[in-house]
C-alpha positions as CSV (number, residue, x, y, z in Angstrom):
1,X,349.7,121.4,97.2
2,X,349.8,118.2,95.3
3,X,349.2,117.8,91.5
4,X,345.9,116.3,90.6
5,X,346.2,115.9,86.7
6,X,343.5,114.0,84.8
7,X,343.9,110.5,84.3
8,X,343.0,110.0,80.6
9,X,343.8,113.1,78.9
10,X,343.7,114.3,75.0
11,X,346.4,115.3,73.2
12,X,347.2,119.1,73.9
13,X,344.6,119.4,76.6
14,X,345.7,122.0,79.5
15,X,345.5,121.6,83.3
16,X,345.9,124.3,85.5
17,X,347.9,123.1,88.8
18,X,348.9,125.5,91.5
19,X,348.5,128.6,89.5
20,X,350.6,127.3,86.5
21,X,348.9,125.5,83.2
22,X,350.7,122.5,81.7
23,X,349.6,120.7,78.4
24,X,349.5,117.2,77.3
25,X,352.3,116.3,74.8
26,X,350.8,112.8,74.3
27,X,353.6,111.4,76.9
28,X,354.0,114.0,79.3
29,X,352.5,116.9,81.0
30,X,354.4,120.0,79.9
31,X,354.7,123.5,81.7
32,X,352.9,125.5,79.1
33,X,355.2,128.6,79.4
34,X,353.7,130.8,76.8
35,X,350.0,130.7,78.7
36,X,351.1,131.7,81.5
37,X,353.3,134.3,80.4
38,X,350.3,135.5,78.5
39,X,348.4,135.6,81.4
40,X,350.9,137.5,83.6
41,X,350.3,140.4,81.2
42,X,346.7,140.7,81.9
43,X,346.8,141.4,85.6
44,X,347.3,144.6,87.6
45,X,351.0,146.3,86.6
46,X,351.0,143.8,83.1
47,X,351.7,145.5,79.8
48,X,347.8,144.7,78.7
49,X,345.7,145.0,81.9
50,X,342.0,143.7,81.5
51,X,339.4,145.3,83.0
52,X,336.0,143.6,84.2
53,X,334.5,145.1,80.9
54,X,336.7,143.5,78.5
55,X,335.2,140.2,79.8
56,X,331.8,141.5,79.8
57,X,331.6,141.8,83.3
58,X,329.2,144.4,84.9
59,X,330.6,147.3,86.7
60,X,330.0,147.3,90.1
61,X,327.1,150.4,90.3
62,X,324.7,149.6,87.5
63,X,321.2,149.1,87.7
64,X,318.3,147.0,86.1
65,X,314.8,148.3,85.5
66,X,312.0,145.3,86.0
67,X,311.6,144.5,82.9
68,X,315.3,142.9,83.0
69,X,314.2,140.7,85.8
70,X,312.9,137.3,84.3
71,X,313.3,135.1,87.4
72,X,314.2,134.8,91.2
73,X,312.4,136.9,94.0
74,X,312.6,140.2,95.0
75,X,312.1,141.4,98.7
76,X,309.6,143.8,99.3
77,X,312.2,146.8,100.9
78,X,313.5,146.5,97.2
79,X,310.3,147.9,95.7
80,X,308.6,151.7,95.3
81,X,305.9,152.2,97.7
82,X,303.4,152.3,94.8
83,X,304.6,148.9,93.4
84,X,304.3,147.3,97.3
85,X,301.1,148.8,97.7
86,X,299.8,147.0,94.0
87,X,301.7,143.9,95.2
88,X,299.3,144.2,98.2
89,X,296.3,145.5,96.4
90,X,297.2,142.3,94.2
91,X,297.7,139.3,97.1
92,X,293.7,140.9,98.7
93,X,292.1,140.4,95.9
94,X,293.3,137.0,94.4
95,X,294.2,135.5,97.6
96,X,292.1,136.2,99.9
């Protein structure tokens, strides 16, 4: 895969190319070995493995309450029977 560095970099700007991190020294893009070495310690099998919760990610099995949902849509099949009945009643009363 070809390299594609920014054309007008600022001093110490970093760019990841083909899985390696390079830093602009002011005159050239130099391989930033400390970042690459540090990153590898956090991957699977590394000496300091990170879990999803370490970076604020939710676990793969989590739940939300109705008040957590503040935008978007919910399919009817995701609603309880009582919630579906309430929604149908609301729609019937307001949009007939």
